[in-house]
C-alpha positions as a Python dict, from the first residue, in 0.01 Angstrom:
ca = {
    (1, 'X'): (0, 0, 0),
    (2, 'X'): (117, 351, -73),
    (3, 'X'): (30, 674, 104),
    (4, 'X'): (-182, 771, -197),
    (5, 'X'): (-377, 444, -173),
    (6, 'X'): (-435, 497, 200),
    (7, 'X'): (-548, 853, 130),
    (8, 'X'): (-793, 724, -134),
    (9, 'X'): (-937, 466, 107),
    (10, 'X'): (-983, 733, 375),
    (11, 'X'): (-1133, 988, 136),
    (12, 'X'): (-1404, 741, 33),
    (13, 'X'): (-1578, 774, 372),
    (14, 'X'): (-1857, 1032, 414),
    (15, 'X'): (-1740, 1348, 586),
    (16, 'X'): (-1375, 1239, 591),
    (17, 'X'): (-1131, 1528, 575),
    (18, 'X'): (-755, 1529, 539),
    (19, 'X'): (-567, 1723, 800),
    (20, 'X'): (-205, 1826, 764),
    (21, 'X'): (-81, 1955, 1098),
    (22, 'X'): (249, 2137, 1141),
    (23, 'X'): (417, 1806, 1222),
    (24, 'X'): (524, 1539, 973),
    (25, 'X'): (201, 1346, 1031),
    (26, 'X'): (-94, 1316, 797),
    (27, 'X'): (-428, 1244, 955),
    (28, 'X'): (-783, 1181, 844),
    (29, 'X'): (-1074, 1300, 1053),
    (30, 'X'): (-1449, 1276, 1063),
    (31, 'X'): (-1641, 1532, 1264),
    (32, 'X'): (-1308, 1675, 1381),
    (33, 'X'): (-1195, 1343, 1532),
    (34, 'X'): (-903, 1144, 1393),
    (35, 'X'): (-960, 794, 1253),
    (36, 'X'): (-633, 738, 1061),
    (37, 'X'): (-285, 882, 1106),
    (38, 'X'): (47, 821, 931),
    (39, 'X'): (372, 998, 872),
    (40, 'X'): (720, 982, 729),
    (41, 'X'): (878, 820, 1033),
    (42, 'X'): (655, 515, 1058),
    (43, 'X'): (611, 233, 808),
    (44, 'X'): (235, 211, 815),
    (45, 'X'): (-80, 382, 929),
    (46, 'X'): (-244, 400, 1272),
    (47, 'X'): (-609, 311, 1323),
    (48, 'X'): (-845, 291, 1618),
    (49, 'X'): (-987, -41, 1736),
    (50, 'X'): (-1291, -91, 1954),
    (51, 'X'): (-1087, -192, 2259),
    (52, 'X'): (-745, -257, 2405),
    (53, 'X'): (-824, -629, 2380),
    (54, 'X'): (-893, -609, 2006),
    (55, 'X'): (-573, -413, 1953),
    (56, 'X'): (-376, -674, 2148),
    (57, 'X'): (-539, -956, 1951),
    (58, 'X'): (-433, -791, 1622),
    (59, 'X'): (-82, -746, 1758),
    (60, 'X'): (-64, -1107, 1880),
    (61, 'X'): (-190, -1230, 1541),
    (62, 'X'): (81, -1032, 1362),
    (63, 'X'): (-173, -819, 1175),
    (64, 'X'): (-54, -499, 1345),
    (65, 'X'): (193, -360, 1596),
    (66, 'X'): (161, -116, 1883),
    (67, 'X'): (93, 234, 1754),
    (68, 'X'): (366, 462, 1889),
    (69, 'X'): (243, 756, 2099),
    (70, 'X'): (-122, 647, 2078),
    (71, 'X'): (-363, 498, 2330),
    (72, 'X'): (-345, 119, 2358),
    (73, 'X'): (-666, 85, 2155),
    (74, 'X'): (-483, 211, 1845),
    (75, 'X'): (-266, -11, 1623),
    (76, 'X'): (-8, 42, 1352),
    (77, 'X'): (-91, -146, 1032),
    (78, 'X'): (202, -187, 796),
    (79, 'X'): (200, -48, 443),
    (80, 'X'): (279, -406, 336),
    (81, 'X'): (-70, -525, 432),
    (82, 'X'): (-303, -619, 149),
    (83, 'X'): (-558, -369, 24),
    (84, 'X'): (-863, -555, 159),
    (85, 'X'): (-722, -568, 512),
    (86, 'X'): (-617, -202, 495),
    (87, 'X'): (-964, -103, 375),
    (88, 'X'): (-1121, -306, 657),
    (89, 'X'): (-901, -153, 929),
    (90, 'X'): (-970, 200, 798),
    (91, 'X'): (-1346, 137, 773),
    (92, 'X'): (-1358, -10, 1124),
    (93, 'X'): (-1168, 287, 1265),
    (94, 'X'): (-1394, 532, 1080),
    (95, 'X'): (-1706, 356, 1211),
    (96, 'X'): (-1584, 363, 1571),
    (97, 'X'): (-1510, 735, 1556),
    (98, 'X'): (-1824, 819, 1357),
    (99, 'X'): (-2054, 636, 1599),
    (100, 'X'): (-1900, 824, 1895),
    (101, 'X'): (-1982, 1164, 1741),
    (102, 'X'): (-2283, 1358, 1868),
    (103, 'X'): (-2604, 1275, 1679),
    (104, 'X'): (-2625, 1628, 1541),
    (105, 'X'): (-2277, 1594, 1390),
    (106, 'X'): (-2355, 1248, 1247),
    (107, 'X'): (-2678, 1380, 1095),
    (108, 'X'): (-2493, 1672, 937),
    (109, 'X'): (-2248, 1430, 775),
    (110, 'X'): (-2537, 1235, 630),
    (111, 'X'): (-2507, 890, 782),
    (112, 'X'): (-2728, 726, 1036),
}
């Protein structure tokens, strides 16, 4: 997977916006909340999981590693993962963040 491919997968989600902070990190947000983050110093992209246990299961299975500097419920998925798995991890992260947004924000984005 390339950064452009990850960006395309993120951009496909309703209300997803790219954010380029003053650091070397790229992030994707929905409703102002980050669901994917990656940068030049890491070989992959970070996504949110539904729990610390899910993150640990992915790490134990070799599907991800611990996401540096993030809460334990986030994982680092390597750019070498296949496109289907990358799309799934991004979609799952998006859904977790989207569902946690206030109803008014979700309604404004256009999903239920």
